[in-house]
Structures are given as structure tokens and as C-alpha cells.
ZAVEX-445136 format. One record per residue (C-alpha): residue number from 1; x, y, z; residue in three letters. Coordinates in steps of 0.1 Angstrom, whole numbers. Layout:
<pts>
<pt NUM,<X,Y,Z>,ALA>
...
</pts>
This chain:
<pts>
<pt 1,<161,-830,-428>,UNK>
<pt 2,<166,-831,-390>,UNK>
<pt 3,<187,-863,-396>,UNK>
<pt 4,<212,-849,-416>,UNK>
<pt 5,<241,-831,-398>,UNK>
<pt 6,<250,-790,-408>,UNK>
<pt 7,<272,-805,-429>,UNK>
<pt 8,<251,-825,-450>,UNK>
<pt 9,<226,-800,-449>,UNK>
<pt 10,<247,-777,-463>,UNK>
<pt 11,<258,-802,-492>,UNK>
<pt 12,<222,-808,-498>,UNK>
<pt 13,<213,-770,-505>,UNK>
<pt 14,<241,-764,-526>,UNK>
<pt 15,<230,-795,-547>,UNK>
<pt 16,<195,-778,-548>,UNK>
<pt 17,<208,-748,-561>,UNK>
<pt 18,<228,-763,-587>,UNK>
<pt 19,<196,-773,-596>,UNK>
<pt 20,<175,-738,-597>,UNK>
<pt 21,<207,-712,-602>,UNK>
<pt 22,<232,-736,-627>,UNK>
<pt 23,<262,-757,-629>,UNK>
<pt 24,<283,-724,-618>,UNK>
<pt 25,<273,-728,-584>,UNK>
<pt 26,<304,-732,-559>,UNK>
<pt 27,<306,-745,-525>,UNK>
<pt 28,<322,-732,-495>,UNK>
<pt 29,<342,-754,-474>,UNK>
<pt 30,<336,-756,-437>,UNK>
<pt 31,<345,-727,-419>,UNK>
<pt 32,<344,-688,-417>,UNK>
<pt 33,<330,-682,-450>,UNK>
<pt 34,<316,-647,-442>,UNK>
<pt 35,<280,-649,-443>,UNK>
<pt 36,<276,-676,-472>,UNK>
<pt 37,<278,-710,-474>,UNK>
<pt 38,<279,-710,-519>,UNK>
<pt 39,<277,-684,-542>,UNK>
<pt 40,<269,-683,-583>,UNK>
<pt 41,<268,-653,-608>,UNK>
<pt 42,<251,-651,-640>,UNK>
<pt 43,<213,-660,-647>,UNK>
<pt 44,<194,-685,-625>,UNK>
<pt 45,<186,-713,-647>,UNK>
<pt 46,<150,-717,-633>,UNK>
<pt 47,<147,-690,-601>,UNK>
<pt 48,<121,-678,-591>,UNK>
<pt 49,<108,-690,-627>,UNK>
<pt 50,<125,-698,-659>,UNK>
<pt 51,<105,-667,-676>,UNK>
<pt 52,<115,-643,-649>,UNK>
<pt 53,<150,-656,-633>,UNK>
<pt 54,<170,-635,-608>,UNK>
<pt 55,<208,-623,-623>,UNK>
<pt 56,<238,-612,-608>,UNK>
<pt 57,<256,-625,-576>,UNK>
<pt 58,<241,-648,-553>,UNK>
<pt 59,<249,-656,-522>,UNK>
<pt 60,<236,-689,-505>,UNK>
<pt 61,<231,-698,-468>,UNK>
<pt 62,<218,-728,-452>,UNK>
<pt 63,<208,-724,-414>,UNK>
<pt 64,<202,-762,-401>,UNK>
<pt 65,<181,-773,-371>,UNK>
<pt 66,<178,-805,-353>,UNK>
<pt 67,<148,-795,-337>,UNK>
<pt 68,<120,-816,-362>,UNK>
<pt 69,<95,-785,-349>,UNK>
<pt 70,<116,-753,-355>,UNK>
<pt 71,<100,-725,-368>,UNK>
<pt 72,<113,-695,-386>,UNK>
<pt 73,<96,-672,-358>,UNK>
<pt 74,<118,-689,-334>,UNK>
<pt 75,<140,-663,-313>,UNK>
<pt 76,<168,-676,-319>,UNK>
<pt 77,<164,-678,-358>,UNK>
<pt 78,<154,-640,-354>,UNK>
<pt 79,<187,-634,-342>,UNK>
<pt 80,<203,-653,-366>,UNK>
<pt 81,<189,-634,-394>,UNK>
<pt 82,<205,-601,-374>,UNK>
<pt 83,<236,-614,-371>,UNK>
<pt 84,<232,-621,-410>,UNK>
<pt 85,<223,-590,-420>,UNK>
<pt 86,<254,-574,-406>,UNK>
<pt 87,<274,-598,-428>,UNK>
<pt 88,<252,-592,-460>,UNK>
<pt 89,<260,-551,-452>,UNK>
<pt 90,<296,-559,-461>,UNK>
<pt 91,<292,-583,-489>,UNK>
<pt 92,<273,-555,-503>,UNK>
<pt 93,<294,-530,-495>,UNK>
<pt 94,<321,-550,-513>,UNK>
<pt 95,<299,-554,-543>,UNK>
<pt 96,<300,-592,-537>,UNK>
<pt 97,<259,-597,-536>,UNK>
<pt 98,<229,-586,-554>,UNK>
<pt 99,<206,-618,-543>,UNK>
<pt 100,<206,-635,-510>,UNK>
<pt 101,<190,-669,-504>,UNK>
<pt 102,<186,-682,-474>,UNK>
<pt 103,<175,-721,-471>,UNK>
<pt 104,<162,-738,-439>,UNK>
<pt 105,<146,-770,-424>,UNK>
<pt 106,<128,-746,-404>,UNK>
<pt 107,<89,-744,-409>,UNK>
<pt 108,<82,-712,-425>,UNK>
<pt 109,<56,-690,-409>,UNK>
<pt 110,<40,-666,-440>,UNK>
<pt 111,<33,-635,-420>,UNK>
<pt 112,<63,-637,-398>,UNK>
<pt 113,<86,-649,-426>,UNK>
<pt 114,<80,-623,-444>,UNK>
<pt 115,<86,-597,-419>,UNK>
<pt 116,<122,-613,-417>,UNK>
<pt 117,<128,-611,-457>,UNK>
<pt 118,<115,-573,-457>,UNK>
<pt 119,<137,-564,-423>,UNK>
<pt 120,<167,-581,-449>,UNK>
<pt 121,<156,-559,-476>,UNK>
<pt 122,<153,-528,-454>,UNK>
<pt 123,<181,-530,-436>,UNK>
<pt 124,<206,-542,-466>,UNK>
<pt 125,<192,-524,-495>,UNK>
<pt 126,<190,-557,-514>,UNK>
<pt 127,<156,-564,-538>,UNK>
<pt 128,<159,-598,-543>,UNK>
<pt 129,<161,-618,-511>,UNK>
<pt 130,<138,-653,-496>,UNK>
<pt 131,<138,-675,-469>,UNK>
<pt 132,<134,-705,-482>,UNK>
<pt 133,<118,-730,-456>,UNK>
<pt 134,<114,-772,-452>,UNK>
<pt 135,<77,-771,-472>,UNK>
<pt 136,<91,-753,-501>,UNK>
<pt 137,<128,-773,-501>,UNK>
<pt 138,<106,-804,-496>,UNK>
<pt 139,<79,-798,-521>,UNK>
<pt 140,<90,-778,-549>,UNK>
<pt 141,<131,-788,-550>,UNK>
<pt 142,<134,-823,-532>,UNK>
<pt 143,<100,-845,-539>,UNK>
<pt 144,<103,-844,-579>,UNK>
<pt 145,<142,-847,-578>,UNK>
<pt 146,<147,-884,-574>,UNK>
<pt 147,<186,-878,-580>,UNK>
<pt 148,<188,-856,-553>,UNK>
<pt 149,<174,-884,-530>,UNK>
<pt 150,<194,-908,-540>,UNK>
<pt 151,<227,-890,-541>,UNK>
<pt 152,<220,-880,-505>,UNK>
<pt 153,<204,-916,-497>,UNK>
<pt 154,<173,-894,-482>,UNK>
<pt 155,<155,-925,-486>,UNK>
<pt 156,<176,-941,-455>,UNK>
<pt 157,<163,-912,-431>,UNK>
<pt 158,<128,-924,-433>,UNK>
<pt 159,<122,-896,-453>,UNK>
<pt 160,<85,-897,-464>,UNK>
<pt 161,<85,-866,-491>,UNK>
<pt 162,<52,-876,-504>,UNK>
<pt 163,<28,-876,-476>,UNK>
<pt 164,<2,-854,-493>,UNK>
<pt 165,<-27,-841,-479>,UNK>
<pt 166,<-52,-860,-502>,UNK>
<pt 167,<-36,-892,-485>,UNK>
<pt 168,<-42,-877,-449>,UNK>
<pt 169,<-76,-871,-460>,UNK>
<pt 170,<-83,-906,-474>,UNK>
<pt 171,<-69,-923,-442>,UNK>
<pt 172,<-90,-902,-422>,UNK>
<pt 173,<-122,-909,-442>,UNK>
<pt 174,<-108,-946,-439>,UNK>
<pt 175,<-105,-944,-401>,UNK>
<pt 176,<-137,-929,-398>,UNK>
<pt 177,<-158,-955,-422>,UNK>
<pt 178,<-138,-983,-411>,UNK>
<pt 179,<-141,-978,-373>,UNK>
<pt 180,<-173,-1004,-367>,UNK>
<pt 181,<-151,-1034,-381>,UNK>
<pt 182,<-120,-1021,-362>,UNK>
<pt 183,<-140,-1026,-332>,UNK>
<pt 184,<-156,-1057,-339>,UNK>
<pt 185,<-124,-1073,-349>,UNK>
<pt 186,<-107,-1057,-317>,UNK>
<pt 187,<-132,-1075,-294>,UNK>
<pt 188,<-131,-1106,-317>,UNK>
<pt 189,<-87,-1106,-312>,UNK>
<pt 190,<-92,-1101,-277>,UNK>
<pt 191,<-117,-1130,-272>,UNK>
<pt 192,<-91,-1157,-293>,UNK>
<pt 193,<-57,-1144,-274>,UNK>
<pt 194,<-74,-1136,-238>,UNK>
<pt 195,<-63,-1173,-224>,UNK>
<pt 196,<-33,-1172,-247>,UNK>
<pt 197,<-4,-1165,-224>,UNK>
<pt 198,<21,-1184,-237>,UNK>
<pt 199,<26,-1162,-267>,UNK>
<pt 200,<28,-1130,-246>,UNK>
<pt 201,<57,-1129,-225>,UNK>
<pt 202,<52,-1119,-186>,UNK>
<pt 203,<76,-1094,-187>,UNK>
<pt 204,<52,-1075,-214>,UNK>
<pt 205,<25,-1085,-195>,UNK>
<pt 206,<35,-1063,-166>,UNK>
<pt 207,<43,-1035,-189>,UNK>
<pt 208,<7,-1030,-208>,UNK>
<pt 209,<4,-997,-202>,UNK>
<pt 210,<39,-989,-217>,UNK>
<pt 211,<52,-982,-252>,UNK>
<pt 212,<83,-1003,-262>,UNK>
<pt 213,<114,-978,-260>,UNK>
<pt 214,<127,-989,-293>,UNK>
<pt 215,<94,-986,-308>,UNK>
<pt 216,<91,-950,-298>,UNK>
<pt 217,<125,-942,-306>,UNK>
<pt 218,<128,-963,-341>,UNK>
<pt 219,<93,-957,-355>,UNK>
<pt 220,<81,-925,-338>,UNK>
<pt 221,<109,-900,-333>,UNK>
<pt 222,<129,-914,-362>,UNK>
<pt 223,<102,-921,-387>,UNK>
<pt 224,<70,-903,-383>,UNK>
<pt 225,<77,-873,-363>,UNK>
<pt 226,<89,-853,-393>,UNK>
<pt 227,<53,-856,-409>,UNK>
<pt 228,<35,-845,-377>,UNK>
<pt 229,<37,-807,-389>,UNK>
<pt 230,<20,-814,-419>,UNK>
<pt 231,<-8,-834,-403>,UNK>
<pt 232,<-11,-802,-376>,UNK>
<pt 233,<-13,-782,-404>,UNK>
<pt 234,<-39,-795,-427>,UNK>
<pt 235,<-60,-801,-395>,UNK>
<pt 236,<-53,-764,-389>,UNK>
<pt 237,<-69,-752,-418>,UNK>
<pt 238,<-102,-742,-417>,UNK>
<pt 239,<-114,-758,-453>,UNK>
<pt 240,<-106,-790,-436>,UNK>
<pt 241,<-130,-785,-407>,UNK>
<pt 242,<-147,-815,-417>,UNK>
<pt 243,<-122,-838,-418>,UNK>
<pt 244,<-111,-826,-384>,UNK>
<pt 245,<-144,-832,-369>,UNK>
<pt 246,<-136,-867,-384>,UNK>
<pt 247,<-103,-874,-371>,UNK>
<pt 248,<-114,-862,-333>,UNK>
<pt 249,<-143,-883,-334>,UNK>
<pt 250,<-123,-913,-342>,UNK>
<pt 251,<-93,-900,-321>,UNK>
<pt 252,<-118,-904,-294>,UNK>
<pt 253,<-137,-935,-299>,UNK>
<pt 254,<-104,-953,-304>,UNK>
<pt 255,<-93,-940,-273>,UNK>
<pt 256,<-124,-951,-256>,UNK>
<pt 257,<-118,-986,-272>,UNK>
<pt 258,<-82,-989,-264>,UNK>
<pt 259,<-88,-980,-230>,UNK>
<pt 260,<-113,-1010,-219>,UNK>
<pt 261,<-93,-1033,-241>,UNK>
<pt 262,<-58,-1025,-233>,UNK>
<pt 263,<-48,-1049,-212>,UNK>
<pt 264,<-52,-1078,-233>,UNK>
<pt 265,<-24,-1065,-253>,UNK>
<pt 266,<11,-1071,-243>,UNK>
<pt 267,<24,-1039,-258>,UNK>
<pt 268,<9,-1006,-271>,UNK>
<pt 269,<26,-1013,-307>,UNK>
<pt 270,<5,-1045,-310>,UNK>
<pt 271,<-24,-1021,-310>,UNK>
<pt 272,<-10,-1002,-336>,UNK>
<pt 273,<-2,-1027,-358>,UNK>
<pt 274,<-34,-1046,-354>,UNK>
<pt 275,<-56,-1012,-364>,UNK>
<pt 276,<-33,-1007,-391>,UNK>
<pt 277,<-43,-1040,-405>,UNK>
<pt 278,<-78,-1035,-399>,UNK>
<pt 279,<-73,-1004,-420>,UNK>
<pt 280,<-53,-1012,-447>,UNK>
<pt 281,<-63,-1048,-457>,UNK>
<pt 282,<-81,-1052,-487>,UNK>
<pt 283,<-87,-1011,-491>,UNK>
<pt 284,<-73,-989,-521>,UNK>
<pt 285,<-62,-959,-504>,UNK>
<pt 286,<-30,-935,-508>,UNK>
<pt 287,<-2,-935,-487>,UNK>
<pt 288,<-14,-967,-465>,UNK>
<pt 289,<21,-965,-449>,UNK>
<pt 290,<13,-933,-433>,UNK>
<pt 291,<-13,-952,-415>,UNK>
<pt 292,<12,-958,-389>,UNK>
<pt 293,<20,-922,-388>,UNK>
<pt 294,<-13,-906,-380>,UNK>
<pt 295,<-19,-935,-351>,UNK>
<pt 296,<17,-921,-340>,UNK>
<pt 297,<6,-887,-339>,UNK>
<pt 298,<-29,-893,-320>,UNK>
<pt 299,<-6,-912,-293>,UNK>
<pt 300,<22,-883,-293>,UNK>
<pt 301,<-6,-858,-290>,UNK>
<pt 302,<-20,-878,-260>,UNK>
<pt 303,<-57,-885,-279>,UNK>
<pt 304,<-50,-923,-276>,UNK>
<pt 305,<-31,-943,-249>,UNK>
<pt 306,<-23,-934,-213>,UNK>
<pt 307,<-17,-897,-209>,UNK>
</pts>
């Protein structure tokens, strides 16, 4: 969602609200909106659930950031909330609000996020207040709705919506179990190409310790970066300690092996591709395309490659 602009994100939020609140959802044009990007009046069709729905006058706000690792706990977002509270107070005095919904593509921090919600509750007197972060927005309202994905062409922005914890587990386990084969195959490949300098351009050979600029920007920044928080969250969960140990063991072994064999590959992306093939070929694991994501994360975190 970081690759959407502010206006596109606002339209996306209003489309989601049309689905969870109802077709009476009204979107406001860009400009001074008095603290609202959309509104809805009535009984929500399925928020927070179909059984216990919110009722009244809804005001919807969309808060977009281009920073892929931004969080609701960041100081700039807290300042934004302070300013929005004043607008909400005015809306409440005028009788224009009963339910307040803020949607953001920031990571939602449970403890600090709830503090902000309570702050809005306390200072405005509103009971029905929610901040919907990127995790909930993706997992509950966008991932299951293929129509929204098609409408906003989200697949063209390389947003891998279905990168689940189960896929991360599968890939880490596959990395761990397949490492002996990777090591053996990598050594074989090095032996095969070590005298085949015709297929390796000399300028790439001179840049053997660098990753290509185009690859870094197109594949890592524009493709994989969105999912790094999911991996970080997965590895930080105490329930996944076993997988975390295997992940770091594998990363350590890969780092040492790549360091030894690095000079035999013209570009670092060739190593990514070679390892991907060794992991994916003939193995039935979920989310094979995210093998690159995990490799890119290792590289981005300086676990593999030259620091």
C-alpha cells in the first residue's frame, strides 16, 4: 500500500468501508474535509460484526504514509491524532459523529495503538472509535476480497497479500533441510563456471561485491520490502523460537558459504536465483515465490552479503 499515493489509498479505504458498512458510504473529494474522508449514516452491514453492528453517523479518515516500516507508535502519527481529535470534537458538538474510524497503512502496535484509541475516547466522549492498521486492513478486508484487488490493480504493485505465517515456516524449514544440497550444488556450479568467463561480462566481474541497482530497486524495494515486517513479526514471536533458531543457523551458514564462493558469481542476484532454484525445484512448499522475499530480507538485514 506504500506504493499507492494518498488519493488512491483514500479511495481504497472508502471502497473497503462500502463493503463493511454499506452502499450508502459517501466519499469526499480532495480538499478541506473538516476531519473526514468519508461518511456513512445507518447500521453497519458487518462492522464490527454482522451480529453486533455499530449504528449512527460514521466518519472515516484515511491516513497514508509512503514509509513501509511506519508504525502507529511513531511520533508524527501521534501528532496527527492530536490534530484529528480537535476536528472530532467539533463534529461531535455539531451532532455529526457517533462512530469514528481511522484507516492507515502503518503497522498497528497493540499497546500503543490502544492507548491512542482510548485517548480519542476520553477526549472526545465517543464510545465507538477504532484505528485499523495495515495488518487488519490487509488480512481482513483486502486479502479475501479479490474484487477490490482487481479494482485497484493491487497485484500490479507487487503486494503479496497471501504471505502467511505458514508459508514463512515452510520456507524456513525447507531452507534448513535443503542446505546440504545447496552447498553441494553451489560448489558444483562454481566448478562448472570458473573458467567460463565468456558468459560473465568483465564489468560485472569488476562489481562482484555489489548487487545490481535495478535488481535492488525493482525486486527488493518495490517487491519484497512490503513483507519484511511480516517476517520480522514472525521471528519476534516467542512461539516461533524454534523456527527463529533455524532461520539464523541457515543465514549464518549461507553467509559463510557465499563469502567463500562470492567471487565466482558476476552479480549477487545470480546467487539469489541459484539458491531459489535449489530450494524450489521439485519441492512442494507453499509460497515458493517468497523464497526470494526471505533471501532479500536476509540481505537487507546484513545477514548475508557484504555489510
